[in-house]
C-alpha positions in Angstrom: 163.1 120.2 39.7 160.2 121.3 37.6 156.7 122.1 39.0 155.2 118.7 37.9 157.9 116.8 39.7 157.5 119.0 42.8 153.7 118.3 42.8 154.2 114.6 42.4 156.8 114.5 45.2 154.5 116.5 47.5 151.6 114.1 46.7 153.8 111.1 47.3 155.0 112.4 50.7 151.5 113.2 51.7 150.3 109.7 50.8 153.2 108.1 52.7 152.5 110.2 55.8 148.8 109.4 55.6 149.5 105.6 55.2 152.0 105.6 58.1 149.4 107.4 60.3 146.6 105.1 59.2 148.7 102.0 60.2 149.3 103.4 63.7 147.1 101.8 66.4 144.8 104.3 68.1 146.0 105.9 71.3 144.2 107.3 74.3 142.3 110.4 73.1 142.0 109.1 69.5 138.7 108.3 67.9 138.2 104.5 68.0 138.0 102.8 64.6 134.6 101.4 63.8 134.2 97.7 62.9 131.6 95.2 62.0 131.8 91.7 63.5 129.5 88.7 63.7 128.0 87.5 67.0 127.5 83.9 68.0 124.1 83.8 66.2 125.6 85.1 63.0 124.2 88.6 63.3 126.5 91.5 62.4 127.4 94.0 65.1 129.0 97.4 64.6 130.8 99.5 67.3 129.2 102.7 66.2 125.7 101.5 65.2 125.2 99.1 68.2 126.5 101.3 71.0 124.4 104.4 70.2 125.4 107.3 72.5 126.8 105.0 75.2 130.3 104.6 76.6 131.9 101.4 75.5 134.2 98.7 77.1 135.9 96.4 74.6 137.8 93.4 75.7 139.9 91.3 73.2 140.1 87.8 74.7 140.7 84.1 74.1 139.5 81.0 76.1 143.1 79.8 76.5 144.3 83.0 78.1 144.7 82.7 81.9 144.5 86.5 82.4 141.2 86.5 80.5 139.9 83.7 82.8 140.5 86.1 85.7 139.2 89.3 84.0 136.1 88.1 82.3 134.0 87.4 85.4 135.0 90.8 86.8 133.9 92.5 83.6 130.6 90.6 83.8 130.1 91.8 87.4 130.9 95.4 86.4 128.4 95.2 83.5 125.7 93.9 85.9 126.5 96.6 88.4 126.3 99.3 85.6 123.2 97.8 83.9 121.2 101.0 84.3 124.0 103.2 83.0 124.7 104.0 79.3 127.6 101.6 79.0 128.0 98.8 76.4 130.3 95.9 76.9 131.7 93.9 73.9 133.8 90.7 74.2 135.8 90.3 71.0 137.2 86.8 70.6 140.7 86.5 69.0 143.2 83.8 68.1 140.9 81.1 69.4 141.5 77.4 69.4 138.7 76.4 71.7 134.9 77.0 71.9 134.4 80.7 72.8 130.6 80.4 73.0 130.8 77.7 75.6 133.6 79.4 77.5 131.9 82.7 77.7 128.6 81.0 78.7 130.2 79.7 81.8 132.5 82.7 82.7 130.6 85.9 81.6 127.3 84.9 79.9 126.0 88.4 79.6 128.9 90.0 77.7 128.2 90.5 74.0 130.3 87.9 72.3 131.8 88.8 68.9 133.7 86.2 67.0 136.9 86.2 64.8 138.0 89.7 65.7 141.7 89.3 64.7 141.6 92.1 62.1 140.0 94.4 64.6 142.6 93.5 67.2 145.3 94.2 64.6 143.8 97.6 63.8 143.7 98.4 67.6 147.3 97.3 68.1 146.4 94.4 70.3 149.3 91.9 70.4 148.3 89.9 73.5 145.2 89.1 75.5 143.4 90.6 77.2 143.3 93.8 75.3 141.0 96.3 77.1 139.7 99.6 75.8 137.2 102.1 77.1 135.5 104.8 75.0 133.4 107.8 75.8 130.0 108.5 74.2 131.7 110.0 71.1 133.9 106.8 70.8 137.1 108.6 71.9 139.4 106.2 73.6 139.7 107.1 77.3 141.6 104.0 78.6 143.9 101.3 77.1 145.1 98.4 79.4 148.8 98.2 79.4 150.6 94.9 79.5 151.2 93.7 83.0 148.2 95.5 84.5 146.4 93.2 86.9 142.7 92.5 86.6 141.9 94.4 89.7 143.9 97.4 88.5 142.2 97.2 85.1 138.7 97.1 86.6 139.6 100.1 88.7 140.9 102.0 85.6 137.8 101.0 83.7 135.6 102.4 86.5 137.6 105.6 86.5 137.4 106.0 82.7 133.7 105.4 82.8 133.2 107.9 85.7 131.6 105.3 88.0 
């Protein structure tokens, strides 16, 4: 194999490895991917820009999800409890067939609602709702809810990850 072929092969293997890594959802300890989504008023919201130096709680949810019905009010209560702390909560709506604005207004009216978050959910590896992530001030992921985790267990884990 000549030098040109060797360089081409090395470049191709590097690109394939990079592509495979880029397609992997983030894991605990990884830097959270940034995103820009639209809120209910049509205003763009960005993870990095709109959370400043705060810790972040992301929940991927849908109005038809019974587990979300249980979790959302608990997240609302936690957000209220931590109102004086540097923590931002974002409710990213996914795979919706109802009215997420009306639903959240009755279940968790103070969570920041972001709409049509399917591409962000895909990037984060969310395949079911609720998807729940906690990030530190540098946007490193410190908690990912595992399937089958109850709402109470998830809230306890969120508190632990936030240090409160």
